[in-house]
C-alpha positions in Angstrom: 93.3 61.8 95.7 92.1 63.6 92.7 92.2 60.5 90.5 90.4 58.4 93.1 87.6 60.9 93.3 87.4 61.4 89.5 87.4 57.7 88.7 85.5 55.5 91.1 87.0 52.3 89.7 90.5 53.5 90.7 89.6 54.7 94.2 90.8 51.5 95.9 94.2 51.7 94.3 94.7 55.4 94.8 93.6 55.3 98.4 96.3 52.7 99.1 98.9 54.9 97.6 97.8 57.9 99.7 97.7 55.9 102.9 101.0 54.3 102.3 102.7 57.7 102.1 103.6 58.3 105.7 104.8 61.9 106.4 105.5 61.3 110.1 109.2 60.3 109.8 110.1 63.7 108.3 108.2 65.7 110.9 110.2 67.3 113.7 107.7 67.7 116.6 110.1 69.9 118.6 110.1 72.5 115.9 106.7 71.7 114.4 108.0 71.7 110.9 109.1 69.1 108.3 112.8 68.3 107.8 114.2 69.0 104.4 114.7 65.3 103.7 116.7 62.2 104.6 120.4 62.0 103.7 121.0 58.3 102.7 124.8 58.6 102.7 124.8 60.0 106.2 121.9 57.9 107.4 120.3 60.9 109.1 117.6 63.5 108.6 118.8 66.8 107.2 119.5 69.7 109.6 117.3 72.2 107.8 113.5 72.4 107.9 110.8 73.6 105.5 110.1 76.6 107.6 108.6 79.1 105.1 104.8 78.8 104.8 104.3 80.4 101.5 106.2 77.9 99.4 105.1 74.8 97.5 105.6 72.3 100.3 102.5 73.7 102.0 100.5 71.3 99.9 102.3 68.4 101.6 101.6 70.0 105.0 97.9 70.3 104.1 97.7 66.6 103.1 99.7 65.4 106.1 97.3 67.2 108.4 94.3 65.9 106.5 95.6 62.3 106.9 96.4 62.8 110.6 100.1 62.1 110.1 101.0 65.4 111.8 99.2 67.6 114.3 97.0 70.5 113.1 99.2 73.0 114.9 102.0 72.3 112.3 100.1 74.7 110.0 100.7 77.5 112.5 104.3 76.7 113.2 105.6 77.7 109.8 106.9 81.2 109.2 104.6 83.6 107.3 107.6 85.8 107.3 110.9 85.1 109.0 111.3 86.8 112.4 112.1 90.5 112.4 115.4 90.0 114.1 116.7 87.9 111.2 118.0 91.0 109.4 119.7 89.2 106.5 116.3 88.7 104.7 115.2 90.9 101.8 113.1 93.2 104.0 112.4 93.5 107.7 108.8 92.4 107.9 106.1 94.5 109.6 103.1 92.9 111.3 101.8 91.6 114.6 101.4 88.3 116.5 98.1 86.6 116.3 97.0 83.5 118.2 95.4 80.6 116.2 94.4 77.4 118.0 96.6 78.4 120.9 99.7 79.0 118.8 101.2 82.5 118.4 101.8 83.3 114.7 103.7 86.4 113.6 101.6 87.7 110.7 104.2 89.7 108.9 104.4 91.1 105.4 106.7 92.8 103.0 105.9 95.8 100.7 106.6 96.2 97.0 105.1 98.8 94.7 103.1 100.0 97.7 101.4 96.6 98.0 101.7 94.4 101.1 102.4 90.7 100.5 103.6 87.6 102.3 106.8 86.5 100.6 107.8 83.1 99.3 111.4 81.9 99.7 112.6 82.8 96.2 109.8 84.9 94.7 108.8 82.4 92.0 105.3 81.7 90.7 105.7 78.0 91.4 106.1 78.5 95.1 103.2 80.9 95.2 100.5 79.2 93.0 101.3 75.5 92.6 99.4 74.4 95.8 96.3 76.3 94.6 95.9 73.9 91.7 94.4 71.4 94.2 93.8 73.4 97.4 90.9 75.8 97.5 93.1 78.7 98.5 91.2 81.3 96.5 87.8 80.1 97.5 88.4 79.5 101.2 91.5 81.6 102.1 89.9 84.9 101.0 91.8 86.9 103.7 95.1 84.9 103.6 96.4 82.6 100.9 93.9 83.5 98.2 94.5 87.2 98.6 98.2 86.7 98.7 98.1 84.7 95.6 96.4 87.6 93.9 99.1 89.9 95.1 101.9 87.8 93.8 100.3 87.7 90.3 99.9 91.4 90.3 103.4 92.1 91.5 105.0 89.6 89.0 103.3 91.6 86.3 104.4 94.9 87.7 108.0 93.7 88.2 108.2 92.7 84.5 107.0 96.2 83.6 109.6 97.8 85.8 112.3 95.8 84.2 111.1 96.6 80.7 110.4 93.0 79.8 108.0 92.1 77.0 106.5 89.2 79.0 106.1 88.1 82.6 106.1 84.8 84.5 109.2 84.0 86.6 109.6 80.5 88.0 112.2 77.7 88.1 112.5 76.3 84.6 114.7 74.7 82.0 117.5 76.7 80.3 119.4 75.9 77.1 122.1 74.3 79.2 120.1 72.8 82.1 117.8 74.0 84.7 117.8 77.0 87.1 115.7 79.0 89.6 114.1 82.2 88.4 111.8 84.6 90.2 110.5 88.1 90.6 113.3 88.9 93.0 111.6 91.4 95.4 108.8 88.9 96.1 111.2 86.5 97.9 112.7 86.3 101.4 116.0 85.4 99.7 115.0 86.2 96.2 116.2 84.3 93.2 117.4 86.4 90.2 115.1 86.8 87.3 117.7 86.0 84.7 115.4 87.8 82.2 113.9 84.3 81.9 110.2 83.7 81.5 108.4 80.3 81.7 105.0 79.4 80.3 103.8 77.5 83.3 104.0 80.7 85.4 101.6 82.4 83.1 99.0 79.6 83.1 99.2 79.2 86.9 97.8 82.8 87.1 94.6 82.0 85.1 92.3 82.1 88.1 93.6 85.5 89.2 94.3 87.5 86.0 92.7 85.8 83.0 92.9 88.8 80.7 96.5 89.5 81.6 97.3 85.8 81.0 95.7 85.9 77.5 97.9 88.9 76.6 101.0 87.3 78.0 100.3 84.1 76.0 100.3 86.2 72.9 103.6 87.8 74.0 105.1 84.3 74.5 104.0 83.3 71.1 105.7 86.3 69.6 108.9 84.8 71.0 108.3 81.7 68.9 107.9 79.6 72.1 105.3 77.2 70.7 106.6 73.9 69.4 105.0 70.6 68.3 104.0 69.6 71.8 103.0 73.0 73.2 105.0 75.7 74.8 108.8 75.2 75.2 109.9 75.6 78.7 111.4 79.1 78.8 112.6 82.1 76.9 115.2 84.8 77.7 113.1 87.9 77.0 116.3 90.0 76.4 118.1 87.7 73.9 115.1 85.7 72.6 117.0 82.4 73.3 114.6 79.5 74.0 115.0 76.4 76.1 113.6 73.9 73.6 112.6 71.4 76.2 109.3 70.0 77.5 109.3 69.3 81.3 106.5 66.9 82.4 106.0 68.9 85.7 105.6 72.2 83.9 103.4 70.8 81.2 101.3 69.2 83.9 100.9 72.6 85.7 99.8 74.1 82.4 97.1 71.5 81.7 95.7 71.4 85.3 95.5 75.2 85.3 93.6 75.2 82.1 91.2 72.5 83.3 90.5 74.4 86.5 89.9 77.6 84.7 87.6 76.1 82.0 85.7 73.8 84.4 85.3 76.0 87.4 88.0 74.5 89.6 87.2 70.9 88.8 90.5 69.5 90.1 90.2 71.4 93.4 86.6 70.0 93.7 87.9 66.5 93.4 90.7 67.1 95.9 88.3 68.5 98.4 85.8 65.7 97.9 88.2 63.5 99.7 88.0 63.6 103.5 91.8 64.3 103.5 91.1 67.5 101.5 88.1 68.4 103.6 89.6 68.0 107.1 91.9 71.0 107.2 89.6 73.4 105.4 89.0 75.5 108.5 92.7 76.3 108.6 92.3 78.1 105.3 89.2 80.0 106.4 90.3 81.4 109.7 93.6 83.0 108.9 94.0 86.7 108.2 97.2 87.8 106.7 98.5 91.3 107.5 98.1 92.4 103.9 94.4 93.6 103.9 
């Protein structure tokens, strides 16, 4: 979608790619959520769903609604927080039920450092901020997604201070022996451990929300000797100084897109929302009010 809007000569090709991606087979109309995937070996859809709203799959939900592959009420059938009776989660959420487009939505929230927020699944920056690279969450979701994104950035920074870490930015990343999930644990419904592991893409994703803090954190990452020939290595253990000397295409892409958006006033988001698919669900962003005001 972005490429097609940015380069007119490629619009025909990119439009075909977008249209050929049919989200309908993964949608469960009885639940109003997407299945986790299709198990080829079993020849069946997975039993679990993408139920948590504040995670990276919301960008797929937004596009699927914009295309008309799934109904608009899918947006309201994902959990802002899990139900209060699910007492295994990190906190029992507080909030109230609000009706949007005829659908009752429990607008719940957690609290950390005296600040209310809507949790992601694991508490990572990727879950929180990746969709905002293309969706105008900050601009249009001023009382919901945009505000919550701001909270997650602030709380990741505060979490690192609480732990005594010299840098912040917790998100799934490469390790010296492979790949693992990392997060600011209190920000998740079932929070990942932080592993004292910081990744550069989590810093750059926060540019639109805390540019000065990002600048300082970049300097901190440089002090760990994280910069190589092709940019930032993927992660560093801020306790041991051990670096994962790998470049992940996804993570480098998030860094570059975040920089482009910051320097060019949201240019990637503008291209995305220039497409009718990006425009169609915009009202969903505007009308919601999270219980974190």
